Biopython code that builds the backbone (N, CA, C, O; Angstrom):
import numpy as np
from Bio.PDB.StructureBuilder import StructureBuilder

atoms = [
    (1, "MET", "N", (1.363, -1.416, -0.058)),
    (1, "MET", "CA", (0.039, 0.163, -0.041)),
    (1, "MET", "C", (0.863, 1.463, -0.120)),
    (1, "MET", "O", (1.876, 1.604, 0.564)),
    (2, "ILE", "N", (0.469, 2.291, -0.860)),
    (2, "ILE", "CA", (1.211, 3.327, -1.266)),
    (2, "ILE", "C", (0.738, 4.939, -0.129)),
    (2, "ILE", "O", (-0.259, 5.588, -0.446)),
    (3, "VAL", "N", (1.187, 5.162, 0.522)),
    (3, "VAL", "CA", (0.260, 5.852, 1.161)),
    (3, "VAL", "C", (1.241, 7.759, 1.492)),
    (3, "VAL", "O", (2.284, 7.962, 2.112)),
    (4, "CYS", "N", (0.209, 8.899, 0.680)),
    (4, "CYS", "CA", (1.406, 9.660, 0.903)),
    (4, "CYS", "C", (1.555, 10.852, 1.683)),
    (4, "CYS", "O", (0.868, 11.646, 1.040)),
    (5, "GLU", "N", (1.928, 11.358, 2.473)),
    (5, "GLU", "CA", (2.184, 12.013, 3.470)),
    (5, "GLU", "C", (2.512, 13.310, 3.139)),
    (5, "GLU", "O", (3.569, 13.549, 2.554)),
    (6, "LEU", "N", (1.495, 14.435, 3.535)),
    (6, "LEU", "CA", (1.777, 15.957, 3.318)),
    (6, "LEU", "C", (1.413, 16.639, 4.523)),
    (6, "LEU", "O", (0.397, 16.600, 5.218)),
    (7, "THR", "N", (2.872, 17.501, 4.630)),
    (7, "THR", "CA", (3.696, 17.620, 5.478)),
    (7, "THR", "C", (3.822, 19.145, 5.628)),
    (7, "THR", "O", (4.570, 19.646, 4.789)),
    (8, "SER", "N", (3.014, 20.380, 6.894)),
    (8, "SER", "CA", (3.318, 21.463, 6.106)),
    (8, "SER", "C", (4.170, 22.094, 7.665)),
    (8, "SER", "O", (3.628, 21.991, 8.765)),
    (9, "TYR", "N", (5.184, 22.559, 7.520)),
    (9, "TYR", "CA", (6.209, 23.109, 8.611)),
    (9, "TYR", "C", (5.884, 24.177, 9.241)),
    (9, "TYR", "O", (5.996, 25.243, 8.635)),
    (10, "LYS", "N", (5.268, 24.171, 10.990)),
    (10, "LYS", "CA", (5.199, 25.445, 11.651)),
    (10, "LYS", "C", (6.071, 26.319, 12.102)),
    (10, "LYS", "O", (5.768, 27.489, 12.339)),
    (11, "PHE", "N", (7.544, 25.698, 12.304)),
    (11, "PHE", "CA", (8.729, 26.161, 12.409)),
    (11, "PHE", "C", (10.105, 25.560, 11.197)),
    (11, "PHE", "O", (10.170, 24.410, 10.761)),
    (12, "THR", "N", (10.825, 26.395, 10.952)),
    (12, "THR", "CA", (12.517, 25.976, 10.934)),
    (12, "THR", "C", (12.632, 25.494, 11.475)),
    (12, "THR", "O", (12.649, 25.966, 12.612)),
    (13, "PRO", "N", (12.860, 23.901, 11.301)),
    (13, "PRO", "CA", (13.590, 22.875, 11.969)),
    (13, "PRO", "C", (15.358, 23.472, 12.166)),
    (13, "PRO", "O", (16.075, 24.092, 11.381)),
    (14, "PRO", "N", (15.609, 22.960, 13.567)),
    (14, "PRO", "CA", (16.987, 23.498, 13.350)),
    (14, "PRO", "C", (18.278, 22.461, 12.824)),
    (14, "PRO", "O", (17.762, 21.610, 12.099)),
    (15, "PRO", "N", (19.351, 22.297, 12.903)),
    (15, "PRO", "CA", (20.281, 21.932, 12.454)),
    (15, "PRO", "C", (20.173, 20.339, 13.025)),
    (15, "PRO", "O", (19.898, 19.346, 12.351)),
    (16, "GLU", "N", (20.360, 20.378, 13.928)),
    (16, "GLU", "CA", (20.159, 18.797, 15.057)),
    (16, "GLU", "C", (19.073, 17.776, 15.012)),
    (16, "GLU", "O", (19.252, 16.595, 15.310)),
    (17, "LEU", "N", (17.517, 18.477, 14.484)),
    (17, "LEU", "CA", (16.410, 18.009, 14.354)),
    (17, "LEU", "C", (16.258, 17.670, 12.854)),
    (17, "LEU", "O", (15.791, 16.639, 12.369)),
    (18, "ARG", "N", (16.747, 18.745, 12.231)),
    (18, "ARG", "CA", (16.989, 18.149, 10.234)),
    (18, "ARG", "C", (18.152, 17.103, 10.177)),
    (18, "ARG", "O", (18.015, 16.587, 9.068)),
    (19, "ALA", "N", (19.335, 16.460, 10.857)),
    (19, "ALA", "CA", (19.639, 15.467, 10.824)),
    (19, "ALA", "C", (19.377, 14.542, 11.430)),
    (19, "ALA", "O", (19.776, 13.572, 10.785)),
    (20, "GLU", "N", (18.849, 14.186, 12.473)),
    (20, "GLU", "CA", (17.817, 13.469, 12.753)),
    (20, "GLU", "C", (16.570, 13.013, 12.068)),
    (20, "GLU", "O", (16.342, 11.941, 11.508)),
    (21, "HIS", "N", (16.055, 13.728, 12.184)),
    (21, "HIS", "CA", (15.050, 13.687, 10.880)),
    (21, "HIS", "C", (15.615, 12.724, 9.621)),
    (21, "HIS", "O", (15.346, 11.600, 9.198)),
    (22, "LEU", "N", (16.656, 13.922, 9.222)),
    (22, "LEU", "CA", (17.151, 12.866, 7.386)),
    (22, "LEU", "C", (17.699, 11.197, 8.259)),
    (22, "LEU", "O", (16.879, 10.605, 7.557)),
    (23, "ARG", "N", (18.155, 10.362, 8.877)),
    (23, "ARG", "CA", (18.688, 9.623, 9.495)),
    (23, "ARG", "C", (17.385, 8.309, 9.945)),
    (23, "ARG", "O", (17.338, 7.086, 9.807)),
    (24, "PHE", "N", (16.205, 9.633, 10.680)),
    (24, "PHE", "CA", (15.272, 8.375, 10.453)),
    (24, "PHE", "C", (14.633, 8.155, 8.887)),
    (24, "PHE", "O", (14.183, 7.021, 8.727)),
    (25, "LEU", "N", (14.529, 8.994, 7.789)),
    (25, "LEU", "CA", (14.349, 8.549, 6.719)),
    (25, "LEU", "C", (14.712, 7.507, 5.889)),
    (25, "LEU", "O", (14.227, 6.625, 5.180)),
    (26, "ARG", "N", (16.043, 8.089, 6.365)),
    (26, "ARG", "CA", (16.951, 6.877, 5.626)),
    (26, "ARG", "C", (16.826, 5.659, 6.518)),
    (26, "ARG", "O", (17.304, 4.796, 5.782)),
    (27, "GLY", "N", (16.508, 5.088, 7.564)),
    (27, "GLY", "CA", (16.502, 4.238, 8.323)),
    (27, "GLY", "C", (15.435, 3.917, 7.668)),
    (27, "GLY", "O", (15.564, 2.768, 7.246)),
    (28, "CYS", "N", (14.490, 4.352, 7.392)),
    (28, "CYS", "CA", (12.674, 3.907, 7.450)),
    (28, "CYS", "C", (12.846, 3.200, 5.584)),
    (28, "CYS", "O", (12.073, 2.385, 5.080)),
    (29, "GLY", "N", (14.091, 3.838, 4.892)),
    (29, "GLY", "CA", (13.972, 3.798, 3.428)),
    (29, "GLY", "C", (14.533, 2.471, 3.263)),
    (29, "GLY", "O", (14.180, 1.602, 2.465)),
    (30, "ASP", "N", (16.060, 2.414, 4.696)),
    (30, "ASP", "CA", (17.081, 0.710, 4.016)),
    (30, "ASP", "C", (16.086, -0.190, 4.489)),
    (30, "ASP", "O", (16.339, -1.329, 4.096)),
    (31, "ARG", "N", (15.003, -0.124, 5.210)),
    (31, "ARG", "CA", (13.908, -1.877, 5.682)),
    (31, "ARG", "C", (13.189, -1.614, 4.727)),
    (31, "ARG", "O", (12.724, -2.692, 4.356)),
    (32, "GLY", "N", (12.564, -0.268, 3.674)),
    (32, "GLY", "CA", (11.834, -0.993, 2.615)),
    (32, "GLY", "C", (10.477, 0.095, 2.536)),
    (32, "GLY", "O", (9.800, 0.513, 1.597)),
    (33, "ALA", "N", (10.456, 0.312, 3.983)),
    (33, "ALA", "CA", (9.351, 1.593, 3.577)),
    (33, "ALA", "C", (9.167, 2.673, 3.472)),
    (33, "ALA", "O", (8.376, 3.433, 4.031)),
    (34, "LEU", "N", (10.352, 2.891, 2.282)),
    (34, "LEU", "CA", (10.249, 4.889, 2.515)),
    (34, "LEU", "C", (10.810, 4.533, 0.957)),
    (34, "LEU", "O", (11.891, 3.965, 0.800)),
    (35, "LEU", "N", (9.876, 4.965, -0.265)),
    (35, "LEU", "CA", (10.097, 5.085, -1.887)),
    (35, "LEU", "C", (10.837, 6.927, -1.437)),
    (35, "LEU", "O", (12.060, 6.993, -1.312)),
    (36, "MET", "N", (10.365, 7.659, -1.327)),
    (36, "MET", "CA", (10.375, 8.665, -2.296)),
    (36, "MET", "C", (10.931, 9.753, -0.616)),
    (36, "MET", "O", (11.038, 8.976, 0.332)),
    (37, "ALA", "N", (11.221, 11.117, -0.243)),
    (37, "ALA", "CA", (10.954, 12.297, 0.099)),
    (37, "ALA", "C", (11.061, 13.619, -0.145)),
    (37, "ALA", "O", (10.963, 13.856, -1.349)),
    (38, "GLY", "N", (11.216, 14.527, 0.496)),
    (38, "GLY", "CA", (11.669, 15.765, 0.239)),
    (38, "GLY", "C", (10.423, 16.995, -0.126)),
    (38, "GLY", "O", (9.379, 16.846, -0.762)),
    (39, "ARG", "N", (10.966, 18.212, 0.523)),
    (39, "ARG", "CA", (10.412, 18.858, 0.198)),
    (39, "ARG", "C", (10.077, 19.396, -0.755)),
    (39, "ARG", "O", (10.452, 19.006, -1.861)),
    (40, "PHE", "N", (9.002, 20.804, -0.533)),
    (40, "PHE", "CA", (8.308, 21.190, -1.368)),
    (40, "PHE", "C", (9.020, 21.976, -2.352)),
    (40, "PHE", "O", (9.577, 20.965, -2.779)),
    (41, "ALA", "N", (9.613, 23.123, -3.276)),
    (41, "ALA", "CA", (9.964, 23.854, -3.945)),
    (41, "ALA", "C", (9.827, 25.621, -3.037)),
    (41, "ALA", "O", (10.596, 26.580, -2.963)),
    (42, "ASP", "N", (8.918, 25.432, -2.674)),
    (42, "ASP", "CA", (8.177, 26.669, -1.583)),
    (42, "ASP", "C", (8.390, 26.828, -1.301)),
    (42, "ASP", "O", (8.784, 27.994, -1.277)),
    (43, "GLY", "N", (8.686, 25.532, -0.045)),
    (43, "GLY", "CA", (9.587, 25.307, 1.221)),
    (43, "GLY", "C", (9.147, 25.226, 2.209)),
    (43, "GLY", "O", (9.797, 24.927, 3.211)),
    (44, "ARG", "N", (6.977, 25.662, 2.176)),
    (44, "ARG", "CA", (5.944, 24.804, 3.300)),
    (44, "ARG", "C", (6.035, 23.906, 3.739)),
    (44, "ARG", "O", (5.746, 23.674, 4.913)),
    (45, "GLY", "N", (6.438, 23.160, 2.987)),
    (45, "GLY", "CA", (5.906, 21.830, 3.450)),
    (45, "GLY", "C", (6.975, 20.583, 2.578)),
    (45, "GLY", "O", (8.040, 20.776, 1.990)),
    (46, "ALA", "N", (6.176, 19.262, 2.789)),
    (46, "ALA", "CA", (6.761, 18.327, 2.432)),
    (46, "ALA", "C", (6.087, 16.935, 2.288)),
    (46, "ALA", "O", (5.251, 16.496, 3.078)),
    (47, "LEU", "N", (6.790, 15.964, 0.612)),
    (47, "LEU", "CA", (5.711, 15.498, 1.053)),
    (47, "LEU", "C", (6.613, 13.970, 1.081)),
    (47, "LEU", "O", (7.823, 14.026, 0.860)),
    (48, "ILE", "N", (6.168, 13.058, 1.271)),
    (48, "ILE", "CA", (6.570, 11.344, 1.642)),
    (48, "ILE", "C", (5.165, 10.221, 1.242)),
    (48, "ILE", "O", (3.945, 10.060, 1.189)),
    (49, "LEU", "N", (6.127, 9.829, 1.097)),
    (49, "LEU", "CA", (5.346, 8.584, 0.212)),
    (49, "LEU", "C", (6.266, 6.898, 0.767)),
    (49, "LEU", "O", (7.251, 6.393, 0.228)),
    (50, "TRP", "N", (5.707, 6.534, 1.641)),
    (50, "TRP", "CA", (5.645, 5.513, 2.235)),
    (50, "TRP", "C", (5.125, 4.470, 1.148)),
    (50, "TRP", "O", (4.238, 4.527, 0.297)),
    (51, "ASP", "N", (6.022, 3.514, 1.518)),
    (51, "ASP", "CA", (5.563, 1.534, 0.637)),
    (51, "ASP", "C", (5.175, 0.752, 1.988)),
    (51, "ASP", "O", (6.094, 0.027, 2.373)),
    (52, "VAL", "N", (4.199, 0.735, 2.674)),
    (52, "VAL", "CA", (3.869, -0.290, 3.880)),
    (52, "VAL", "C", (2.997, -1.465, 4.011)),
    (52, "VAL", "O", (2.386, -1.936, 3.052)),
    (53, "ALA", "N", (2.980, -1.618, 4.400)),
    (53, "ALA", "CA", (1.262, -1.876, 4.569)),
    (53, "ALA", "C", (0.144, -2.455, 5.105)),
    (53, "ALA", "O", (-0.303, -3.597, 5.214)),
    (54, "SER", "N", (-0.209, -1.253, 5.432)),
    (54, "SER", "CA", (-1.495, -0.627, 6.131)),
    (54, "SER", "C", (-1.483, 1.183, 6.893)),
    (54, "SER", "O", (-0.717, 1.747, 7.674)),
    (55, "MET", "N", (-2.449, 1.510, 6.341)),
    (55, "MET", "CA", (-2.253, 2.284, 7.135)),
    (55, "MET", "C", (-2.502, 2.596, 8.541)),
    (55, "MET", "O", (-3.317, 3.497, 8.740)),
    (56, "GLU", "N", (-1.919, 1.989, 9.644)),
    (56, "GLU", "CA", (-1.582, 2.571, 10.940)),
    (56, "GLU", "C", (-0.187, 2.101, 10.784)),
    (56, "GLU", "O", (0.532, 2.478, 11.710)),
    (57, "GLU", "N", (0.459, 1.321, 9.797)),
    (57, "GLU", "CA", (1.948, 1.333, 9.684)),
    (57, "GLU", "C", (2.133, 2.470, 9.262)),
    (57, "GLU", "O", (3.157, 3.016, 9.672)),
    (58, "ALA", "N", (1.542, 2.990, 8.629)),
    (58, "ALA", "CA", (2.187, 4.085, 8.370)),
    (58, "ALA", "C", (2.352, 5.415, 9.300)),
    (58, "ALA", "O", (3.423, 5.990, 9.490)),
    (59, "GLU", "N", (0.698, 5.913, 10.011)),
    (59, "GLU", "CA", (0.818, 6.296, 11.120)),
    (59, "GLU", "C", (2.232, 6.088, 12.095)),
    (59, "GLU", "O", (3.037, 6.856, 12.623)),
    (60, "ARG", "N", (2.077, 4.797, 12.027)),
    (60, "ARG", "CA", (3.551, 4.315, 13.524)),
    (60, "ARG", "C", (5.044, 5.491, 12.736)),
    (60, "ARG", "O", (5.916, 6.210, 13.225)),
    (61, "ALA", "N", (4.712, 5.187, 11.632)),
    (61, "ALA", "CA", (6.167, 5.919, 11.275)),
    (61, "ALA", "C", (6.223, 7.185, 11.327)),
    (61, "ALA", "O", (7.106, 7.861, 11.856)),
    (62, "ALA", "N", (5.167, 7.582, 10.713)),
    (62, "ALA", "CA", (4.984, 9.310, 10.696)),
    (62, "ALA", "C", (5.311, 10.139, 12.148)),
    (62, "ALA", "O", (6.052, 11.109, 12.309)),
    (63, "GLU", "N", (4.252, 9.192, 13.429)),
    (63, "GLU", "CA", (4.152, 9.379, 14.444)),
    (63, "GLU", "C", (5.839, 9.474, 15.512)),
    (63, "GLU", "O", (6.005, 10.178, 16.507)),
    (64, "GLU", "N", (7.014, 8.386, 14.775)),
    (64, "GLU", "CA", (7.751, 8.432, 14.918)),
    (64, "GLU", "C", (8.715, 9.351, 14.442)),
    (64, "GLU", "O", (9.813, 9.503, 14.976)),
    (65, "ASP", "N", (8.284, 10.023, 13.353)),
    (65, "ASP", "CA", (9.528, 10.702, 13.210)),
    (65, "ASP", "C", (10.055, 12.437, 13.828)),
    (65, "ASP", "O", (9.370, 13.346, 14.298)),
    (66, "PRO", "N", (10.970, 12.377, 13.664)),
    (66, "PRO", "CA", (11.361, 13.612, 14.748)),
    (66, "PRO", "C", (11.065, 14.822, 14.077)),
    (66, "PRO", "O", (10.876, 15.823, 14.767)),
    (67, "TYR", "N", (10.999, 14.890, 12.912)),
    (67, "TYR", "CA", (10.082, 16.301, 12.859)),
    (67, "TYR", "C", (8.496, 16.254, 13.536)),
    (67, "TYR", "O", (7.927, 17.260, 13.959)),
    (68, "VAL", "N", (8.334, 15.870, 13.538)),
    (68, "VAL", "CA", (6.650, 15.240, 14.576)),
    (68, "VAL", "C", (6.593, 15.245, 15.880)),
    (68, "VAL", "O", (5.745, 15.885, 16.502)),
    (69, "ARG", "N", (7.729, 14.344, 16.556)),
    (69, "ARG", "CA", (7.581, 14.400, 17.537)),
    (69, "ARG", "C", (8.086, 15.592, 18.802)),
    (69, "ARG", "O", (7.913, 15.714, 20.015)),
    (70, "GLY", "N", (8.930, 16.485, 17.511)),
    (70, "GLY", "CA", (9.587, 17.975, 18.204)),
    (70, "GLY", "C", (8.656, 18.578, 17.573)),
    (70, "GLY", "O", (8.791, 19.781, 17.798)),
    (71, "GLY", "N", (7.753, 18.383, 16.881)),
    (71, "GLY", "CA", (6.602, 19.730, 16.957)),
    (71, "GLY", "C", (6.855, 20.381, 15.671)),
    (71, "GLY", "O", (6.168, 21.321, 15.272)),
    (72, "ALA", "N", (7.790, 19.909, 15.053)),
    (72, "ALA", "CA", (7.638, 21.033, 13.508)),
    (72, "ALA", "C", (6.778, 21.275, 12.764)),
    (72, "ALA", "O", (6.098, 22.236, 12.405)),
    (73, "VAL", "N", (6.902, 20.191, 12.559)),
    (73, "VAL", "CA", (5.227, 19.578, 10.904)),
    (73, "VAL", "C", (3.921, 19.347, 11.627)),
    (73, "VAL", "O", (3.908, 18.779, 12.718)),
    (74, "ASP", "N", (3.315, 19.585, 11.301)),
    (74, "ASP", "CA", (1.902, 18.786, 10.489)),
    (74, "ASP", "C", (1.683, 18.274, 9.927)),
    (74, "ASP", "O", (2.056, 18.643, 8.814)),
    (75, "TYR", "N", (0.995, 17.098, 9.937)),
    (75, "TYR", "CA", (0.622, 15.502, 8.575)),
    (75, "TYR", "C", (-0.480, 15.319, 8.545)),
    (75, "TYR", "O", (-1.335, 15.314, 9.430)),
    (76, "GLU", "N", (-0.532, 15.074, 6.975)),
    (76, "GLU", "CA", (-1.587, 14.408, 6.740)),
    (76, "GLU", "C", (-1.506, 13.295, 5.916)),
    (76, "GLU", "O", (-0.831, 13.482, 4.904)),
    (77, "LEU", "N", (-2.195, 11.733, 6.105)),
    (77, "LEU", "CA", (-1.628, 10.745, 5.291)),
    (77, "LEU", "C", (-3.257, 10.065, 4.396)),
    (77, "LEU", "O", (-4.414, 9.796, 4.717)),
    (78, "ARG", "N", (-2.401, 10.040, 3.164)),
    (78, "ARG", "CA", (-3.622, 9.413, 2.832)),
    (78, "ARG", "C", (-3.460, 8.530, 1.618)),
    (78, "ARG", "O", (-2.389, 8.555, 1.011)),
    (79, "GLU", "N", (-4.360, 7.821, 1.258)),
    (79, "GLU", "CA", (-3.765, 6.328, 0.855)),
    (79, "GLU", "C", (-3.677, 6.683, -0.763)),
    (79, "GLU", "O", (-4.442, 7.606, -1.044)),
    (80, "TRP", "N", (-2.876, 6.138, -1.971)),
    (80, "TRP", "CA", (-3.162, 6.500, -2.924)),
    (80, "TRP", "C", (-3.043, 4.813, -3.843)),
    (80, "TRP", "O", (-2.130, 4.004, -3.683)),
    (81, "PRO", "N", (-3.642, 4.731, -4.311)),
    (81, "PRO", "CA", (-3.712, 3.582, -5.006)),
    (81, "PRO", "C", (-2.749, 4.191, -6.487)),
    (81, "PRO", "O", (-2.834, 5.271, -7.072)),
    (82, "ARG", "N", (-1.893, 3.044, -6.737)),
    (82, "ARG", "CA", (-1.704, 3.464, -8.035)),
    (82, "ARG", "C", (-2.172, 3.059, -9.092)),
    (82, "ARG", "O", (-2.565, 1.896, -8.996)),
    (83, "ALA", "N", (-2.319, 3.548, -10.157)),
    (83, "ALA", "CA", (-3.363, 3.596, -11.470)),
    (83, "ALA", "C", (-2.052, 2.855, -12.650)),
    (83, "ALA", "O", (-2.254, 1.816, -13.279)),
    (84, "PHE", "N", (-0.484, 3.843, -12.743)),
    (84, "PHE", "CA", (-0.006, 3.613, -13.109)),
    (84, "PHE", "C", (1.766, 3.571, -12.724)),
    (84, "PHE", "O", (2.292, 4.679, -12.618)),
    (85, "ASP", "N", (2.481, 2.586, -12.561)),
    (85, "ASP", "CA", (4.142, 2.575, -12.439)),
    (85, "ASP", "C", (5.285, 1.960, -13.194)),
    (85, "ASP", "O", (5.823, 0.866, -13.362)),
    (86, "TYR", "N", (5.424, 3.696, -13.706)),
    (86, "TYR", "CA", (6.580, 3.413, -15.167)),
    (86, "TYR", "C", (7.451, 2.889, -14.372)),
    (86, "TYR", "O", (8.418, 2.512, -15.035)),
    (87, "THR", "N", (7.584, 2.666, -13.174)),
    (87, "THR", "CA", (9.162, 2.544, -12.776)),
    (87, "THR", "C", (9.226, 1.107, -13.110)),
    (87, "THR", "O", (10.354, 0.652, -13.300)),
    (88, "LYS", "N", (8.019, 0.159, -13.234)),
    (88, "LYS", "CA", (7.916, -1.176, -13.341)),
    (88, "LYS", "C", (7.836, -1.813, -13.969)),
    (88, "LYS", "O", (8.357, -2.928, -13.945)),
    (89, "ASP", "N", (7.023, -1.280, -14.939)),
    (89, "ASP", "CA", (6.515, -1.337, -16.165)),
    (89, "ASP", "C", (6.196, -0.872, -16.830)),
    (89, "ASP", "O", (4.986, -0.954, -17.037)),
    (90, "PRO", "N", (7.336, 0.309, -18.017)),
    (90, "PRO", "CA", (7.433, 0.931, -18.505)),
    (90, "PRO", "C", (6.978, 0.657, -20.021)),
    (90, "PRO", "O", (7.300, -0.340, -20.667)),
    (91, "PRO", "N", (5.932, 2.030, -20.613)),
    (91, "PRO", "CA", (5.401, 1.574, -21.392)),
    (91, "PRO", "C", (6.224, 1.452, -22.969)),
    (91, "PRO", "O", (7.246, 2.097, -23.202)),
    (92, "ALA", "N", (5.529, 0.435, -24.062)),
    (92, "ALA", "CA", (6.226, 0.268, -25.001)),
    (92, "ALA", "C", (6.731, 1.269, -25.560)),
    (92, "ALA", "O", (6.112, 2.327, -25.671)),
    (93, "VAL", "N", (8.020, 1.075, -26.029)),
    (93, "VAL", "CA", (8.676, 2.189, -27.087)),
    (93, "VAL", "C", (8.698, 2.131, -28.485)),
    (93, "VAL", "O", (9.690, 1.512, -28.870)),
    (94, "PRO", "N", (7.760, 2.668, -29.683)),
    (94, "PRO", "CA", (7.245, 2.197, -30.705)),
    (94, "PRO", "C", (8.439, 2.397, -31.211)),
    (94, "PRO", "O", (9.393, 3.161, -31.068)),
    (95, "SER", "N", (7.951, 1.036, -32.164)),
    (95, "SER", "CA", (9.747, 1.222, -32.689)),
    (95, "SER", "C", (9.331, 1.739, -34.521)),
    (95, "SER", "O", (8.417, 1.282, -35.208)),
    (96, "ILE", "N", (10.543, 3.005, -34.992)),
    (96, "ILE", "CA", (10.759, 3.482, -35.893)),
    (96, "ILE", "C", (11.358, 2.874, -37.217)),
    (96, "ILE", "O", (11.548, 3.595, -38.196)),
]
sb = StructureBuilder()
sb.init_structure("model")
sb.init_model(0)
sb.init_chain("A")
sb.init_seg("    ")
for serial, (resi, resn, name, xyz) in enumerate(atoms, 1):
    if name == "N":
        sb.init_residue(resn, " ", resi, " ")
    sb.init_atom(name, np.array(xyz, "f"), 0.0, 1.0, " ", f" {name:<3s}", serial, name[0])
structure = sb.get_structure()
């Protein structure tokens, strides 16, 4: 199950909290629970794509995030059923 986590910043996290947050995300990625994560270009929030077995697992991961524990972000979780995944099933390339 893919779950999108949309966050919005309440304050700019200090460098120590950011480092802890990035270590947390890398650990989730190493375990296969994280697909992608990153800030929006306007700096007002971020998107995290979780690849988890259930919404409850995504909720646990979100609550363990140092940014959430430190009060730096609000977040919303939404299940995202994939319609297409070109990374796993690329479209056929027409022959010329």
